Steps between C-alpha positions, in 0.01 A plus 500: 500500500653837386467771767602866554553718805140626481349147448199433718273224383252247634600143423195271494491122489202269496507225762251211456399228731442191291425278798159426663614651835515851635868606515694771675795625304790725604629709217855633560758699315845335543865604432765305325802355677761229437490170692802302618411246228541757228130566420326834466214478747253747653426621854324775695821635648660802327869435458606674176550832679799335687651435168461836331170423339122533540258229611186439296266551796632841563285617210192280565188563708351310668783257558251230586126448513248235581246372243208272558359300207184300485495175305567576130515875569748733328613840636725786385792562731682824466836635620619863442852542352633849581863584416477806726718707265781246548720449200600136464785349296533143393221274606291414811348153534192415701195279512142517609437183694157359576508253784193297588457470873175327584367284784406249235870447425592414852498167666578490867510272793598528863877521444553624141358721236549436128433796279478471117591821330438598137682797365470677164755772409491760227841645419576858415815671372541880522725681262522862393610420146622235258862605514765253605496408873799597720770232527486303831758593759585233754689539828583263787343638814614253771597135565394329821432161651135418571273201566274398212285188487669384822847511344794739541558688178665811367281781364637758254265786428524647145324826420365622171452874539364560146131498390555201267399137528706239320537123486730222372735580793778255585673510838806316622571545878805356682578534874860449625643461843771764520740298713561241231309625201291188503157506338233455766205560279408575139186529283435540128159614385342591172191681364448726789282812477555833673231753557539875456649683799525187715739282686558130454627288796741243350512190718815275507483175691816391699671172430519427871213442747610782725628852456852545640612828648770682301566735205346430163496654147232488237537517119192551286468508121174626348440490119201572285439656158467839685852485646762330704599561865764366735493545875738415788427534863633398839322423821585365845304245702558535874481204736177639649335542154606147385363357820171691468449389139607140555256467789212580264582244230338161436827333599492662842137384538609149408785518750259612769270210418791262516604639835148456631490137376836435665384649830177299485680170425751574775222572749325173405823300540573660841146430604530133391827465693334646814199263463732199455707607796196544721364165382828328581506667850146381559573140420823512701298624797237229457777236470668625821169485691426144382840378628 
């Protein structure tokens, strides 16, 4: 959609309920962002401003609304797009998301609730002209150890500060231990996408179960048809940080379970020894009395 600084338009969509049940729908405007798996996705949170850009919902009112539809009913749903005299460059990506939330889609019992969700999204791309988009500009913001999916990993945050989305991105990440230059983690990925004015958290798994304290270096190569980038970074993991992270991993949970099993087995064995000893003492006492 081509827009200018003075653009103020009503965007109308028709939402139809094709079921035989009354439905409640939440219509929301969402902003683009880049996931850790290299996909352009959409969320309510405005993050583009942190990356020298503009979020889609900054120019949309209302940002969300509720719609009730009777069986087979269709309604017009409108949002107002107002550029507020703001000149934009490049592109802004967003979607209008229609999320069905109805009691008829919930099944519950005493302990759990299962909710089926049906979402329809209509994408929109704002541009102020058909000229060539700015070239992406990537930078490495930081590298740090974190826990993801119950595993210790290294997260490198890459920022695109330009209003340009692009795909076909290849990334090669290598983590070295500084003391011996040994590779402790590496990852090669292809066909990633990066949203305009967004950050992408690159996740690199470690080759060991636990994160060791010490000094590390990171080397990252990013290539696409839009450009090539190379980044190097250093970070230090303190003993306290390594301990804190390792305690949250699935391996620590397994160790804790193993310890509990060991203590339980030890307790049972000690209890059996005590019972056998008491039984022996009892029969010895009975034997002495009979003599």
